[in-house]
C-alpha positions in Angstrom: 0.0 0.0 0.0 1.4 3.4 -0.9 1.9 6.0 1.8 -0.7 8.2 0.1 -3.4 5.6 0.8 -2.7 5.6 4.5 -4.3 8.0 7.0 -7.8 8.4 8.4 -10.8 8.8 6.0 -14.3 9.2 7.5 -13.0 7.9 10.9 -11.5 4.8 9.4 -7.9 3.7 8.9 -7.1 1.9 5.6 -8.3 -1.7 5.4 -5.8 -4.5 5.7 -4.9 -6.3 2.5 -5.9 -10.0 2.1 -2.5 -11.1 3.5 -1.5 -12.2 7.0 1.0 -9.3 7.4 -1.4 -6.6 8.8 -3.4 -6.1 12.0 -6.0 -3.4 12.6 -8.6 -2.6 15.2 -11.0 -1.7 12.4 -10.6 -4.9 10.4 -13.7 -6.8 9.6 -11.6 -10.0 9.0 -11.0 -11.9 12.2 -7.5 -13.0 11.1 -6.4 -9.3 11.0 -8.5 -7.9 13.8 -7.1 -6.7 17.1 -9.1 -5.0 19.9 -8.8 -1.3 20.4 -8.2 0.2 23.8 -9.4 3.2 25.8 -7.6 6.2 27.1 -8.4 8.6 29.9 -7.5 12.2 30.0 -7.3 14.3 26.9 -6.6 13.4 23.3 -3.4 15.4 23.5 -2.2 13.5 26.6 -2.9 10.2 24.8 -1.0 11.3 21.7 1.9 12.4 23.8 2.1 9.1 25.5 2.0 7.2 22.2 4.7 9.5 20.8 6.9 8.8 23.8 6.4 5.0 23.4 7.2 5.1 19.7 10.3 7.3 20.2 11.6 4.7 22.7 11.3 1.9 20.1 14.5 1.0 18.2 14.3 1.6 14.4 11.0 3.5 14.7 10.5 7.0 13.5 7.4 9.1 13.5 6.7 10.5 10.0 3.4 12.2 10.4 1.4 13.8 13.2 -2.0 15.4 13.2 -4.5 16.4 15.9 -5.8 12.8 16.4 -3.4 10.7 14.2 0.2 9.5 14.2 2.0 7.5 11.5 5.3 5.9 12.2 7.6 3.6 10.2 9.6 0.8 11.8 12.5 -0.9 10.0 13.4 -4.5 10.5 16.9 -5.1 11.9 18.2 -7.6 9.4 16.5 -7.2 6.0 15.5 -3.5 6.5 11.9 -4.1 5.6 9.6 -1.1 6.5 6.3 -1.5 8.3 3.7 1.3 8.6 2.2 1.9 12.0 -0.8 4.2 12.4 -2.8 5.4 15.4 -6.2 7.2 15.3 -7.7 8.5 18.4 -11.5 8.8 18.5 -12.1 11.6 21.0 -15.8 10.9 21.3 -15.4 7.3 22.5 -11.9 7.9 23.9 -10.6 4.9 21.9 -7.2 4.2 20.4 -7.5 2.6 17.0 -4.5 1.3 15.2 -3.2 -0.4 12.1 0.2 -2.0 11.6 1.2 -3.5 8.2 4.2 -4.7 6.3 4.8 -2.9 3.1 6.2 -6.0 1.3 5.9 -9.7 1.5 3.1 -12.0 2.3 3.5 -13.2 5.9 5.2 -11.3 8.7 5.4 -14.3 11.1 3.3 -12.3 13.7 5.6 -9.3 13.9 2.9 -6.7 13.5 0.6 -8.3 16.1 3.5 -8.6 18.6 4.5 -5.0 18.1 1.0 -3.7 18.7 0.6 -5.9 21.8 3.9 -4.4 23.1 2.7 -0.8 22.4 -0.7 -1.5 24.0 1.0 -2.9 27.1 3.3 0.1 27.4 0.4 2.5 26.9 -1.9 0.9 29.5 0.8 0.7 32.2 
C-alpha cells in the first residue's frame, strides 16, 4: 500500500490487504483484527504518550502527526523491511484505533501483532 493511501478517512484507517501481514482494530476480517483500547485524560495527553512509546522503540520514527493521528515507520533489523504503524484517536469514544502492516511480502510471522501488543501494554501501564 502506498503512503498516500494511509491515514484516516471518515473515521477509518485503511483496510488490511488480504494477507497475514497486517493487523487493525477496524478490520472486519478476524485474522487481521485486534481489539482497540481506551484512554483517559485528553486526546493530546494520549497522543503524547503514544509518541513517547514510539520514540523509545528502536528503528521506529514518527513520520506524520495530526491532531488525532500518528503515523510511524519501523524498519526490521536484518533485512531493513519497513512497516507502517498508524494510530487514530477517537475523542468521542476515547478509543485508540491502530493499524500495523508490512509494506512488502506476504507473511510477517506475527511481527505486526506482537509489536502492537507491546505498544498497547506500554500505553496501558
